[in-house]
Backbone bond lengths (Angstrom), bond angles and torsions (degrees), N, CA, C in turn:
res aa  C-N    CA-C-N  psi(-1)  N-CA   C-N-CA  omega(-1)  CA-C   N-CA-C  phi
1 X - - - 1.485 - - 1.536 110.36 -
2 X 1.274 116.89 146.95 1.445 122.83 171.33 1.514 110.72 -68.93
3 X 1.323 114.01 144.61 1.525 117.25 175.34 1.581 112.79 -65.06
4 X 1.336 116.77 -13.76 1.519 119.44 -179.04 1.590 107.51 -95.45
5 X 1.216 120.62 18.63 1.460 121.50 178.48 1.473 110.35 -73.76
6 X 1.461 112.65 141.48 1.413 118.90 162.27 1.443 112.68 -103.57
7 X 1.316 118.49 128.11 1.447 120.81 -175.82 1.534 108.88 -122.05
8 X 1.388 111.90 112.32 1.556 122.07 179.47 1.452 111.09 -99.60
9 X 1.249 116.01 130.66 1.522 121.96 179.55 1.543 107.74 -119.51
10 X 1.334 112.22 146.90 1.407 123.89 162.54 1.486 101.38 -77.38
11 X 1.409 116.83 176.28 1.463 119.65 178.16 1.505 112.82 -116.92
12 X 1.308 121.39 -61.08 1.447 127.12 -177.61 1.557 108.09 -62.52
13 X 1.319 116.09 131.39 1.505 120.35 -179.80 1.474 116.33 57.66
14 X 1.383 117.01 12.02 1.504 118.57 176.64 1.480 104.76 -126.77
15 X 1.304 121.68 -50.58 1.431 123.44 172.70 1.597 114.10 -92.79
16 X 1.393 112.55 -53.16 1.392 118.92 170.18 1.488 112.44 -96.87
17 X 1.365 117.24 148.26 1.481 122.93 -169.14 1.513 107.41 -91.17
18 X 1.361 123.03 51.05 1.408 125.18 172.52 1.510 109.78 -172.67
19 X 1.312 116.33 175.74 1.461 119.15 171.23 1.601 108.17 -100.00
20 X 1.430 110.98 112.38 1.405 111.96 -174.74 1.422 118.50 -59.38
21 X 1.378 117.98 -33.60 1.533 117.75 174.25 1.481 112.94 -58.61
22 X 1.358 114.60 -43.08 1.449 117.57 -175.72 1.463 111.31 -68.83
23 X 1.373 115.65 -33.44 1.523 119.66 176.15 1.565 110.37 -59.63
24 X 1.301 113.85 -41.92 1.491 116.12 177.32 1.513 114.05 -71.03
25 X 1.283 116.42 -38.37 1.468 123.80 173.65 1.534 112.53 -53.58
26 X 1.258 115.37 -40.59 1.572 122.61 -173.57 1.507 111.27 -74.58
27 X 1.418 115.61 0.04 1.465 117.71 177.16 1.528 112.75 -74.58
28 X 1.377 114.53 -15.12 1.500 119.30 170.81 1.501 110.85 -119.25
29 X 1.257 114.23 147.62 1.474 121.33 -173.00 1.523 109.20 -71.68
30 X 1.343 116.66 149.49 1.437 120.92 -178.38 1.540 117.30 -51.72
31 X 1.269 115.26 -36.24 1.485 117.04 -176.16 1.563 106.82 -70.50
32 X 1.153 125.93 -18.97 1.489 124.45 178.03 1.502 112.83 -83.23
33 X 1.309 119.22 -3.55 1.459 124.27 172.91 1.531 113.61 -100.01
34 X 1.284 119.32 100.35 1.420 124.07 179.98 1.551 115.83 -47.52
35 X 1.304 117.47 148.77 1.492 119.92 -175.96 1.605 110.83 -60.91
36 X 1.277 115.00 -37.95 1.503 115.38 176.60 1.479 116.20 -61.66
37 X 1.373 114.08 -29.99 1.500 116.46 175.47 1.510 113.02 -75.60
38 X 1.315 117.57 -37.50 1.462 118.90 -178.47 1.537 118.11 -55.70
39 X 1.326 107.24 -29.80 1.591 112.95 -179.85 1.559 113.66 -104.78
40 X 1.434 113.87 10.45 1.380 118.84 -173.27 1.523 112.31 -64.65
41 X 1.363 119.04 -35.40 1.415 121.03 -178.49 1.452 111.99 -64.14
42 X 1.280 124.02 -28.60 1.450 128.04 -176.32 1.588 104.93 -72.17
43 X 1.283 118.15 -34.33 1.534 115.27 -179.54 1.461 117.08 -96.34
44 X 1.408 111.91 -35.10 1.510 117.16 -179.60 1.488 117.71 -112.50
45 X 1.313 119.18 2.61 1.457 118.40 -177.92 1.558 116.08 100.59
46 X 1.267 112.38 157.69 1.547 115.86 179.40 1.458 116.16 -62.80
47 X 1.345 118.15 -40.33 1.448 118.71 -173.58 1.536 110.01 -76.35
48 X 1.282 116.35 -27.91 1.491 115.63 173.48 1.513 107.50 -67.17
49 X 1.340 117.21 -42.64 1.452 118.32 176.63 1.539 115.18 -61.25
50 X 1.329 116.24 -39.78 1.420 118.34 -175.17 1.566 109.69 -76.57
51 X 1.252 121.22 -32.25 1.443 127.19 171.98 1.578 110.43 -59.09
52 X 1.312 113.87 -42.21 1.433 116.84 175.18 1.564 111.57 -65.09
53 X 1.289 114.52 -41.17 1.475 124.72 -177.95 1.628 106.55 -62.26
54 X 1.350 117.23 -41.16 1.443 121.70 177.49 1.490 109.01 -64.72
55 X 1.315 116.89 -37.58 1.480 121.12 178.23 1.488 110.94 -63.08
56 X 1.262 116.67 -48.46 1.490 122.51 178.52 1.658 108.70 -63.80
57 X 1.331 121.41 -38.05 1.452 118.32 171.74 1.566 112.24 -59.41
58 X 1.301 113.64 -44.02 1.529 116.03 -177.52 1.528 106.70 -64.93
59 X 1.323 118.76 -45.39 1.455 121.14 -178.64 1.569 112.33 -61.64
60 X 1.248 114.30 -20.47 1.567 118.29 176.53 1.549 115.50 -104.11
61 X 1.341 111.82 17.22 1.451 122.07 173.82 1.511 111.48 64.63
62 X 1.376 119.00 35.33 1.418 125.95 174.72 1.534 103.89 -91.75
63 X 1.350 121.26 103.18 1.407 123.78 -172.61 1.503 116.25 -95.63
64 X 1.263 116.99 176.83 1.515 124.01 -171.49 1.651 107.73 -57.25
65 X 1.301 120.28 -40.99 1.408 123.48 178.41 1.552 113.72 -59.54
66 X 1.286 114.22 -45.14 1.424 119.05 175.68 1.560 117.51 -64.41
67 X 1.321 112.40 -41.65 1.452 120.04 176.85 1.602 110.67 -63.52
68 X 1.338 111.22 -47.07 1.515 119.06 179.99 1.606 108.99 -61.03
69 X 1.270 114.77 -47.59 1.512 117.45 177.87 1.585 111.49 -58.03
70 X 1.227 115.31 -36.64 1.466 114.48 179.05 1.498 112.29 -73.55
71 X 1.261 117.50 -35.23 1.489 122.35 178.00 1.560 110.67 -66.36
72 X 1.250 115.25 -52.93 1.518 116.85 -179.11 1.434 116.26 -66.49
73 X 1.360 118.20 -18.90 1.431 122.34 176.55 1.594 114.76 -76.75
74 X 1.370 114.24 -7.77 1.397 120.75 -177.98 1.613 106.22 -68.94
75 X 1.326 117.26 122.68 1.505 117.50 -179.80 1.472 109.87 -65.89
76 X 1.368 114.85 154.68 1.494 117.82 165.38 1.494 111.55 -74.59
77 X 1.371 116.46 153.26 1.449 120.10 170.06 1.571 104.37 -59.20
78 X 1.279 113.86 139.53 1.424 122.36 -176.80 1.536 111.88 -47.42
79 X 1.393 120.97 123.43 1.428 121.53 174.75 1.585 110.46 84.21
80 X 1.282 120.99 -6.15 1.450 120.43 -172.81 1.512 110.16 -73.43
81 X 1.346 120.22 -38.72 1.435 122.25 175.13 1.556 111.35 -58.20
82 X 1.248 120.80 -45.67 1.430 121.24 175.09 1.499 114.41 -65.00
83 X 1.349 116.18 -35.71 1.530 120.96 -179.14 1.559 107.35 -62.60
84 X 1.364 113.82 -52.55 1.391 119.46 177.97 1.504 119.06 -52.53
85 X 1.396 109.50 -50.64 1.493 118.97 171.91 1.535 116.15 -54.95
86 X 1.330 113.69 -44.56 1.511 120.10 178.30 1.467 112.45 -65.67
87 X 1.304 119.07 -46.85 1.449 123.63 -179.52 1.528 109.00 -57.18
88 X 1.366 112.09 -51.54 1.507 115.65 178.94 1.430 115.17 -60.50
89 X 1.359 119.63 -44.20 1.480 121.32 175.44 1.483 117.10 -62.35
90 X 1.325 116.94 -23.56 1.459 122.53 177.28 1.488 110.34 -90.03
91 X 1.270 123.69 7.07 1.409 130.13 173.34 1.509 121.15 83.74
92 X 1.300 115.21 17.56 1.421 121.08 -179.87 1.515 111.22 -77.03
93 X 1.270 123.17 151.37 1.485 124.55 169.77 1.487 111.60 -91.46
94 X 1.418 116.04 123.63 1.421 119.98 -179.19 1.494 110.33 -116.13
95 X 1.356 111.74 133.08 1.493 115.73 172.36 1.382 108.22 -133.23
96 X 1.431 118.40 161.01 1.456 126.42 -175.55 1.497 103.85 -117.68
97 X 1.300 116.11 129.52 1.533 121.57 171.12 1.555 108.60 -122.46
98 X 1.321 115.05 111.93 1.439 115.13 -160.74 1.562 105.99 -145.48
99 X 1.474 115.40 139.65 1.387 120.62 170.50 1.493 114.47 -85.44
100 X 1.243 116.06 21.68 1.549 120.04 178.02 1.573 102.17 -85.31
101 X 1.370 116.97 -128.95 1.437 119.68 178.49 1.547 111.27 -150.71
102 X 1.297 118.61 164.43 1.501 120.67 -173.60 1.507 113.42 -67.15
103 X 1.328 119.33 -33.38 1.472 121.71 -179.47 1.573 110.79 -70.09
104 X 1.262 112.82 -44.61 1.518 119.32 -172.35 1.586 108.42 -64.98
105 X 1.380 113.71 -46.44 1.427 119.26 -177.97 1.502 108.69 -67.77
106 X 1.379 120.24 -49.83 1.478 122.14 173.45 1.498 118.97 -50.58
107 X 1.327 112.73 -44.23 1.518 117.44 -179.97 1.503 106.61 -64.08
108 X 1.288 118.61 -51.15 1.500 121.43 -170.29 1.472 110.10 -64.02
109 X 1.390 119.78 -44.87 1.500 125.12 -178.86 1.542 106.80 -59.61
110 X 1.319 118.63 -45.52 1.430 122.35 -173.35 1.500 108.76 -70.68
111 X 1.298 119.93 -37.21 1.427 120.05 179.26 1.494 114.63 -71.05
112 X 1.380 118.16 -17.24 1.462 121.95 170.10 1.432 112.86 -99.72
113 X 1.331 117.05 4.04 1.474 122.46 -177.94 1.618 111.96 57.53
114 X 1.327 114.32 44.21 1.446 120.49 -179.97 1.509 116.53 -117.63
115 X 1.378 112.31 2.47 1.473 115.88 -175.31 1.496 112.53 -64.10
116 X 1.312 120.13 -23.99 1.452 121.71 176.60 1.511 116.04 -72.33
117 X 1.378 113.75 -15.61 1.426 117.36 179.72 1.519 117.84 -80.76
118 X 1.343 114.20 -14.09 1.427 122.28 -173.15 1.558 109.55 -113.15
119 X 1.340 116.21 120.34 1.484 118.82 -175.35 1.567 111.09 -81.81
120 X 1.266 119.65 -32.03 1.538 121.46 -179.36 1.460 107.79 -147.65
121 X 1.344 111.42 140.70 1.527 119.84 170.38 1.442 110.93 -119.11
122 X 1.308 119.56 127.34 1.435 128.69 179.19 1.502 107.87 -113.72
123 X 1.381 114.96 110.53 1.492 119.67 -173.88 1.482 107.46 -160.44
124 X 1.362 115.97 -179.33 1.472 118.15 178.83 1.576 112.02 -80.03
125 X 1.331 116.99 127.77 1.472 117.16 -179.55 1.546 112.03 -66.00
126 X 1.429 112.64 140.84 1.381 121.37 -178.54 1.501 111.56 -134.03
127 X 1.301 115.27 146.16 1.475 119.44 177.40 1.532 110.74 -155.87
128 X 1.316 118.00 168.31 1.481 125.44 172.94 1.505 108.00 -100.94
129 X 1.401 117.99 129.63 1.401 120.91 178.35 1.534 110.49 -74.50
130 X 1.314 113.93 -174.70 1.496 119.04 -179.53 1.571 110.99 -67.09
131 X 1.344 117.91 -19.57 1.453 122.28 -179.06 1.483 109.15 -91.23
132 X 1.257 120.22 -3.46 1.509 126.21 -176.49 1.455 115.17 79.87
133 X 1.318 116.64 23.72 1.439 119.16 175.56 1.566 113.08 -95.64
134 X 1.230 117.33 133.72 1.538 120.19 -178.69 1.521 110.91 -77.42
135 X 1.270 116.77 132.69 1.474 124.97 -178.61 1.460 111.96 -130.82
136 X 1.308 117.40 146.25 1.506 123.28 -179.29 1.566 108.74 -132.34
137 X 1.333 111.43 139.36 1.533 114.72 -176.82 1.573 102.37 -119.78
138 X 1.347 115.84 173.09 1.409 125.79 179.31 1.597 107.80 -70.94
139 X 1.365 115.68 140.94 1.426 117.31 170.80 1.507 108.16 -66.25
140 X 1.254 119.80 -47.82 1.443 127.41 170.74 1.478 112.04 -149.98
141 X 1.388 118.13 178.42 1.454 117.18 175.44 1.514 103.99 -123.94
142 X 1.353 114.00 122.84 1.485 120.10 -176.12 1.560 109.85 -131.51
143 X 1.222 116.00 143.92 1.525 118.28 171.82 1.480 113.45 -134.12
144 X 1.442 115.36 17.11 1.539 117.74 -178.60 1.522 109.95 -95.22
145 X 1.295 121.69 -16.41 1.412 124.84 179.00 1.571 114.02 -108.99
146 X 1.377 115.53 107.05 1.445 118.52 -178.06 1.572 112.11 -74.33
147 X 1.303 119.11 -13.71 1.430 122.44 -177.97 1.612 109.64 -82.78
148 X 1.385 117.64 -15.20 1.396 123.92 -173.98 1.497 113.25 -114.83
149 X 1.318 115.97 158.41 1.428 123.69 174.07 1.482 111.60 -67.94
150 X 1.302 122.92 158.11 1.521 125.49 -179.74 1.453 113.25 -58.54
151 X 1.417 114.80 -35.25 1.443 118.34 -170.68 1.549 111.50 -89.76
152 X 1.350 121.25 -10.07 1.438 119.57 -176.50 1.504 113.07 -159.09
153 X 1.324 117.54 111.27 1.396 122.86 177.91 1.588 104.28 -108.64
154 X 1.307 117.57 107.38 1.443 123.77 -174.23 1.542 106.15 -69.82
155 X 1.273 122.86 -39.07 1.392 121.96 178.41 1.461 115.32 -60.60
156 X 1.337 118.71 -45.13 1.407 119.81 176.15 1.523 113.11 -66.15
157 X 1.299 120.57 -36.71 1.464 122.95 174.70 1.496 111.82 -62.40
158 X 1.279 117.94 -39.60 1.478 121.94 -179.37 1.584 108.76 -65.71
159 X 1.338 114.33 -52.02 1.486 114.41 -178.04 1.519 113.25 -70.32
160 X 1.267 117.09 -33.66 1.497 117.58 172.45 1.537 112.75 -60.62
161 X 1.303 118.57 -38.31 1.445 124.87 179.56 1.636 108.43 -67.31
162 X 1.194 118.15 -49.01 1.453 126.23 176.63 1.520 108.38 -55.62
163 X 1.316 119.39 -54.18 1.452 123.58 -179.33 1.593 109.83 -64.81
164 X 1.281 120.89 -32.77 1.536 123.36 173.74 1.414 107.82 -64.38
165 X 1.291 120.93 -41.85 1.519 124.66 -178.90 1.550 106.04 -66.06
166 X 1.313 116.98 -50.15 1.459 118.48 -176.97 1.578 111.40 -57.09
167 X 1.335 116.59 -35.06 1.506 118.27 179.90 1.471 110.30 -67.67
168 X 1.367 115.80 -20.30 1.523 119.95 175.13 1.524 111.18 -94.16
169 X 1.259 119.03 7.23 1.464 120.70 177.09 1.597 112.51 88.09
170 X 1.341 117.50 12.66 1.446 120.37 -176.00 1.560 111.12 -106.26
171 X 1.200 116.44 119.75 1.547 122.51 -179.22 1.507 108.48 -117.28
172 X 1.310 115.68 140.42 1.451 124.95 173.16 1.519 109.41 -103.52
173 X 1.380 115.03 130.09 1.490 117.00 176.50 1.507 108.60 -74.72
174 X 1.219 122.21 -20.17 1.536 126.74 -176.77 1.515 109.53 -154.44
175 X 1.342 111.88 137.23 1.507 120.27 166.88 1.535 109.88 -108.48
176 X 1.268 116.87 136.89 1.459 123.21 178.06 1.493 103.71 -123.95
177 X 1.438 114.43 125.27 1.453 123.52 174.53 1.475 113.46 -107.82
178 X 1.301 121.75 126.06 1.435 126.60 -176.81 1.518 110.86 -122.87
179 X 1.340 114.35 120.85 1.445 118.98 -177.41 1.501 111.38 -161.36
180 X 1.310 115.48 -175.85 1.465 126.01 179.62 1.438 121.38 -134.54
181 X 1.430 114.93 -23.50 1.444 118.64 -171.33 1.443 119.15 -105.53
182 X 1.324 117.18 175.53 1.541 123.86 179.09 1.536 108.57 -57.12
183 X 1.286 119.85 -39.96 1.447 123.31 -177.10 1.542 115.88 -70.40
184 X 1.433 113.02 -4.54 1.455 118.19 175.71 1.585 111.42 -92.74
185 X 1.233 111.92 3.63 1.526 113.54 -174.51 1.475 110.74 -78.27
186 X 1.333 117.27 -37.42 1.507 118.91 -178.26 1.374 116.03 -61.59
187 X 1.377 121.69 -45.84 1.486 121.11 174.91 1.485 114.86 -63.09
188 X 1.401 117.33 -34.86 1.403 119.55 176.21 1.542 114.84 -63.65
189 X 1.281 112.60 -37.05 1.488 118.22 178.50 1.574 112.97 -67.29
190 X 1.257 113.57 -13.10 1.488 119.02 178.15 1.354 112.33 -97.70
191 X 1.303 127.26 2.21 1.492 128.08 -179.72 1.448 111.81 -79.40
192 X 1.258 121.47 157.36 1.439 126.47 179.62 1.614 106.94 -98.64
193 X 1.311 111.65 173.69 1.540 118.91 179.61 1.493 111.92 -64.44
194 X 1.325 120.50 -17.77 1.400 119.84 177.17 1.485 116.94 -84.67
195 X 1.375 111.16 -6.75 1.576 121.82 -173.84 1.535 109.82 -94.83
196 X 1.322 111.55 171.24 1.424 121.91 178.61 1.518 109.69 -120.90
197 X 1.371 118.22 132.04 1.444 123.41 164.18 1.405 111.12 -105.29
198 X 1.386 117.37 125.82 1.406 123.50 179.95 1.561 119.33 -119.04
199 X 1.292 112.17 86.63 1.521 116.33 -175.18 1.565 106.92 -86.22
200 X 1.292 114.81 144.98 1.473 118.85 -178.61 1.485 108.58 -77.12
201 X 1.245 122.02 140.76 1.471 126.08 -179.12 1.538 109.72 -68.84
202 X 1.351 113.84 145.46 1.454 120.83 178.42 1.492 114.84 66.23
203 X 1.275 119.63 13.70 1.492 121.95 170.47 1.616 112.20 -115.93
204 X 1.292 114.63 176.31 1.450 121.78 -164.51 1.551 110.78 -66.12
205 X 1.360 121.38 -35.97 1.447 121.74 -175.16 1.509 110.54 -61.78
206 X 1.376 120.01 -45.73 1.371 117.55 -175.58 1.445 115.36 -66.81
207 X 1.432 114.38 -23.14 1.539 118.70 179.65 1.563 105.75 -77.66
208 X 1.333 115.37 -35.89 1.478 117.74 174.30 1.476 115.90 -62.60
209 X 1.256 116.38 -38.24 1.521 121.30 177.46 1.509 112.21 -65.14
210 X 1.364 115.23 -30.20 1.610 116.90 -176.54 1.508 106.60 -86.36
211 X 1.369 122.25 -7.79 1.434 122.28 -171.20 1.587 109.61 -122.56
212 X 1.408 111.83 19.48 1.506 114.45 177.41 1.525 111.39 -65.17
213 X 1.401 116.65 145.91 1.402 119.75 176.60 1.557 112.28 -73.21
214 X 1.258 121.75 163.13 1.470 122.91 -171.10 1.537 111.43 -59.39
215 X 1.229 118.30 -33.83 1.503 125.39 -175.86 1.529 111.07 -84.17
216 X 1.304 119.71 8.65 1.393 126.81 179.01 1.502 112.58 -136.46
217 X 1.332 118.17 124.03 1.519 115.90 -177.49 1.592 108.62 -157.42
218 X 1.235 114.82 161.65 1.481 119.02 170.96 1.468 110.67 -103.27
219 X 1.364 117.04 133.48 1.425 120.85 179.01 1.537 111.89 -79.66
220 X 1.397 116.94 -18.70 1.356 123.99 -176.44 1.458 115.42 -72.59
221 X 1.329 118.06 148.18 1.467 122.66 177.56 1.601 107.35 -67.46
222 X 1.285 116.87 139.28 1.471 118.74 -179.04 1.549 109.63 -95.88
223 X 1.343 115.49 132.08 1.455 122.46 179.66 1.467 105.45 -128.32
224 X 1.386 122.10 100.79 1.421 123.52 -178.24 1.600 107.29 -86.76
225 X 1.286 113.07 152.90 1.500 123.07 -174.65 1.507 109.60 -145.49
226 X 1.366 112.58 155.86 1.393 120.50 179.44 1.638 112.49 -110.05
227 X 1.328 114.05 -32.15 1.448 120.33 -179.09 1.557 106.67 -158.26
228 X 1.439 113.55 176.68 1.471 112.73 -172.26 1.492 112.41 -71.48
229 X 1.316 120.47 -28.14 1.489 120.86 176.06 1.477 111.08 -64.21
230 X 1.383 115.49 -46.12 1.446 120.68 174.45 1.512 115.32 -55.43
231 X 1.400 112.60 -43.80 1.504 120.03 -172.84 1.594 106.66 -69.36
232 X 1.289 119.48 -39.54 1.455 124.03 179.69 1.495 106.79 -55.83
233 X 1.313 118.93 -53.97 1.422 121.69 -179.87 1.525 114.42 -60.72
234 X 1.305 114.76 -36.10 1.585 117.58 -179.14 1.522 107.65 -71.64
235 X 1.404 120.89 -35.58 1.378 123.21 177.18 1.531 115.19 -68.21
236 X 1.338 113.96 -37.38 1.447 119.79 174.46 1.578 111.89 -65.99
237 X 1.330 112.72 -39.40 1.507 115.57 -177.65 1.561 109.08 -71.15
238 X 1.320 113.49 -32.91 1.557 120.75 177.93 1.549 106.60 -63.21
239 X 1.291 115.67 -42.79 1.520 114.18 -178.36 1.509 111.18 -72.53
240 X 1.286 118.73 -32.85 1.421 119.12 176.66 1.497 110.80 -62.66
241 X 1.312 118.08 -38.85 1.492 122.34 179.43 1.485 106.13 -67.05
242 X 1.341 125.03 -36.45 1.432 123.37 -178.62 1.504 109.21 -67.69
243 X 1.316 121.08 -41.63 1.491 125.98 175.83 1.468 115.32 -58.05
244 X 1.351 114.91 -28.80 1.482 120.96 -177.43 1.520 112.80 -79.40
245 X 1.424 109.98 -20.36 1.576 112.14 -177.17 1.518 111.66 -80.08
């Protein structure tokens, strides 16, 4: 990989081996979640649902310490800690674009001593109010991208970041996007032929890429991976292929 590479990661099921929101949700038993709340995300969106879940956690005396302990206990995807450290040590710029929230990602990275490897985190802002209840707000509100949720278009975030850097005189020879979910499709469709799209094997994203309609495609080379160890080898091989050209 070239030292001027930008490497954008998703977080849940990409860096950490679980869905951080669902880990928090499981701190209360199923019977304590009313039926009307369980289907709330379908009608009002995921953030509305999670804010209601956080209210239920608070009402059941699940405090900040318990939530944090659950989040930091999520294991890393195998080899991902080494991958992040290696990419950072080799001078690549790493960012995270995630539909999780700022507290969960910050807690988790710091618990693994990986916060220094990531230059920017783009996610939904989270905080505890004066009563000790966790709340999450939208990263932004967008209605221009039908592939993305209203609160987070990863493609727009990625392109805005690249343009921001260009305005500062910083250019990347290659962008690498690494993810697993359906909401990672938008940024991958915005990549160029010089870039790499890295979907995780056996997850939704790679299935989406194989079923794209004819008028929708990614120009980037596809590099599938199963874990961080596997991905590091794939990225090193991709760089060797570039040097041969």
